[in-house]
N, C-alpha and C positions, 0 to 999 in steps of 0.2 A: 271921108271921115274913114271909114272903112279901112284907107288905105290907111293912114295915118295911124290910126289903131295896132294896123300889122306892123307898122314900122317900128312902131314904139315894142311892140311883144316882140321884134326880132332886135331891137337894138337892147333889150333887158336880159335876152335869152343867151346872144352874145358878151355880155357884159357878164353873164354870168358864168359863161366858158371862160372868159377871160381869168376871172377871179378864180377859180377853180384850178386853171392852168398855173397860174403865177401862185399860187399855193401849193400844189403841185412841186414845180421846180423850188420854191423856198423847203419845201419839206424837204426834197432832194438835198438840195446843197446844206443844210443844217444837219443829218445823217452822214451826208458824205466827210465834214469839217467834223463831225463825232467822233468816223471812224478813222481819218484822220489822226486826229488827237489819240486817239485811244491807242492805234498805232504807234503814234511817236510816245506815250507813255510807257508800251510796252515794252520797246526798244530799248528807252530810256532806264524801264526796270530791271531788264535782262541782260542789260549794254555789261560787259566783263573790265569796265571802265575802274576808275578809281571812285572810294565811296565818298559821300558829300561832301563831308567836311576836310576832303582833302582837292575839292573842285577848285577852292579858291584859298593859294596861301600866298603867305606875303614873305618876301627873304629881300636880302642885303649883301650884299658884295663885301668881300672882308679880301685882305690881300696881308697874310699872317707873317711873310715874309716881308713884308715893310717897315714892320714896326718891331720895337722892342718886347722882347717874349713876356716882358713884365705886365707889360698893359694889356693882353690878351683877354687876361678873364675880366677886368673893367667894363672894357668893350666888348664880350659876349652876354656881361648882366645889363648892361643900357640895352642890347638890341631883346634882350626876353623882356625886361621891362615894357619894350617900347612894342610889344607885340609882335614881334617877328618871329616866325616861324622855319625861318631857313636861313644858310648864306652858303655863298661860293666859296669856292679855294681854288686856287690852284692855275689861275687863268691864265698870270705872264706869271710860270715857276718853272720853268725848264731848267736853267739855270741851275736851281736848288733842287731840281725834283734828280738833274743827272749833271754832276759838276764836273766832270769826266766821263768823254768817252767809255760807256759799260758798266761804270757805276753810280749806282742809285744811293740815294737819300730819303726815305720816308719819313723817320723818325720826327724830326721838326713838323711834318704835318700831322703823322699820329697823336703827338701833343694838342695839333691844334683843332683837330677832329674830337677828339674826347675833352678837352675841353667844353668846348660848342655841347656834345652831349650834356654835361653835368647843365647846360642851360636850357634843355629842352629847344636846343638848336639842332636841325635837319643839316644834311651838308648837300649840296652839287657840286659833283668833283667835275673840274677843267681839263682838258688832255693839252695845254699851255702851248698847242701847233704854230700862234701867234709868233711866238719869241723864242726862235731858236738859238742857243747858249752860241759864247761870242768863239768858243772851241771848233763847233760845229763851220761856222762861215771863214776859220782861216786853215783849218784842216780839208776841208770841203768845199773850196769858192766857186764850184761850180753849180751849187744849190742855190747859188743865190740869182735873184730876175735880173735879167738883163729886158732893157728899155728897149721901142724901134729905134732911137738914138744913139744905142750902145751904151748908154748910160749904165753901169751894173750897181746896183741897189747893195747896201753895205749894213753893215752889225751896226747900234744905235740907236735902234728904233723898233718897228715891229713891222708883220708882214710882211718883210726883206725876203724870204725863201720863195720857190716857185712849187706850186703843186705841179708841176708838169715834171718836174725833176724823179725819177726813178729813186736816185741816191737819198733823197730828202724826207719821202715817201718810205724809203724801209728804215732808216733813223727814226721818224715819229713814229711806223706803227712798232718798231722795238721799244719805244720808252711807252707810249699804250699801252703795249702788252704787260708790260710789267708794271704798270699804274693799275690797271683792268686786276690782272692777280694779286695783290696787294689789298686793293677797296672793292671791288667785283661783289664780294658777299659781304658785305661789311653792313650792317642795319641801320648804322647811319645813313648811308648814305643812300638817298631818295633820285638821284639823277644824274645827268653827265651832260658839261656841254664840252662841243664840240669846237675847238681851235675858237675865233672872235672874232667878229662881225667878217668873216671870209666874204673875199669882192671875186669878183669875173676877173683872175689876171691876164695879163698878152703879155706873156714873156717870150723872146727872141731869140733863147739859149737854141742852141744845135739840137739839144735831147727834144726839144718843145717842137721843134723845124720836124725832126722824124717822126714824134706821134703826131704830129698834123698830116704827113701823109701816109700813117695807118689810120688816120680816122678816115682822109680822103680814101680810100683802097676798100674799105667796109663800109663805105657809104655807096660806094659805085660801083661795088663788087666787083673791083680790081679791073675795070672797062675803063680806061682812060677814055674813050669815046663819047660815054656817056656824062662823063665828067666836064668832055668839050661842049656837048651838046647845052646840059645844065647854067655852063657858065656863060654859053655864047662868044665863045673864044673865035670863032671865026670872023669876028669883029676886030679889025685892027690888026690881022694877022697875031694874035693871042694864042694862037691853036698848043698844046701840050702834047708829046709823044709817050710819056710815058709819067708817071708818076714822081719818079726822082727829082724831076725838071723844076716841079713847082716849090717851091718858099713860102714863107710868111709872106703876107701882104704886106705892105710899104704904105701906110694910110695917110704919112705925110706925101706920098706922090700925088701928083694929078693925073687923076681921071683914071686909078685905081680900079681894076675890075672889081666893080659893085658884090657879085656873087662871091667871088675869094674872098673878101671881108666877111660876106654872112657866114659862111663855111668858114672862117678863122672861129669867130667869135661862136658860134656855136660850139666850135674845139673846145674852147677855152671853157667856157661854161660848163662843159662836160665833165672839165680837167678838176674843177672845182668839187662839181659834185660828188666825182667817184673817191677825191681824198676823203670828204666828209663822209660818204656811206661806208669806203672800206673803213672808218676809224668806229662806226655805229656797228658795223658787223663783227671786227674784232672784242667790241664791250659785251655784245648779246653774246656772243659765244664763250665766253669766259664766265660770266654772272649766273649766277644760278636765281638771282631775284627773281622774279615775273614777270614785275610793273617798277617801272623807271624809266623817268623822262629821259629824252635825249632831244636837248636842245642848242640852237647855237644864237646867240645874242642878234638880234635883228634878224637871222635868214637861220629858219629850223628847217630841220628834215625830218620828213615823216620813215618810218619804217615800219614795216611789219615781218608778219614770216617768208614775204619773199623781197623783202630788202626793194621797196618802191623807190627809186631814184627822183624824188618829188619836195618842193621843198614848201614849206608849208608852217603856218605860225606858231604849232607845238607839236609835240606828239610824245606816245608812249611804245615802249617796245613791247609786242603780244609776249605771249607764254612763247617756252621754250616747247621745241614738238613739232 
């Protein structure tokens, strides 16, 4: 009997300890959760991001160069009545922005921006690099993408110029610099769209091949033996003695070295990334507006003071300095 009583007392005592312990753990979790929420609240309250009213804006793409100018006001008025707050301009308008090499025309776009402002519509300005004008393709055919099978893309569509082409980048940056100088400090411009749906390109032009070799030299510390080890080139007598012997991988060829293909894909992705990153930095260095969106349709590049080369869902540029 005494044993049973002692057992019951011990059980009650243990249950009490368990209850107290559980209560303490629950209190700790609650305190931790409260602290985390408070920390999150503090971050939100002190974060130098946009005002709450600007966190969710709705907009619509518009292509003034596609429509008779007499229709613009009707369209902007309708956008405003429907509750839209901004619009995108110049996404595919390089031919209108630079009808001849070195000659720029922003007058038509100025009128569109002013008319949009009349109806309280802000503007995201686009860099137009997805659609180079025909004069560029004819004067500088080396900018055109070359597929692995030798097919060279041509004017008449979009995304037919190579991000790996130094000349194409130079021509692009010249146009973007003029565009940024003209609109970088316009209060009606709330952001910039870089290119349009940029993809990883697999260009087989000579310039791309030379850049690929430079990429490999940098990755493998200019040591061809490091590359041989990484690629496993002892297999099937694939050994290289210099980087100049390396060509772009022929993926259609059976049993092509997969390590070579992987490095080529990394290189190609880096070309797209660098092209967009340079656009962003160029605009940022010209604009004095501290808060602006930098976006890419479907693929967005995040930038900050160190210009991180990372794709994310949306971005803002940090304050200058």
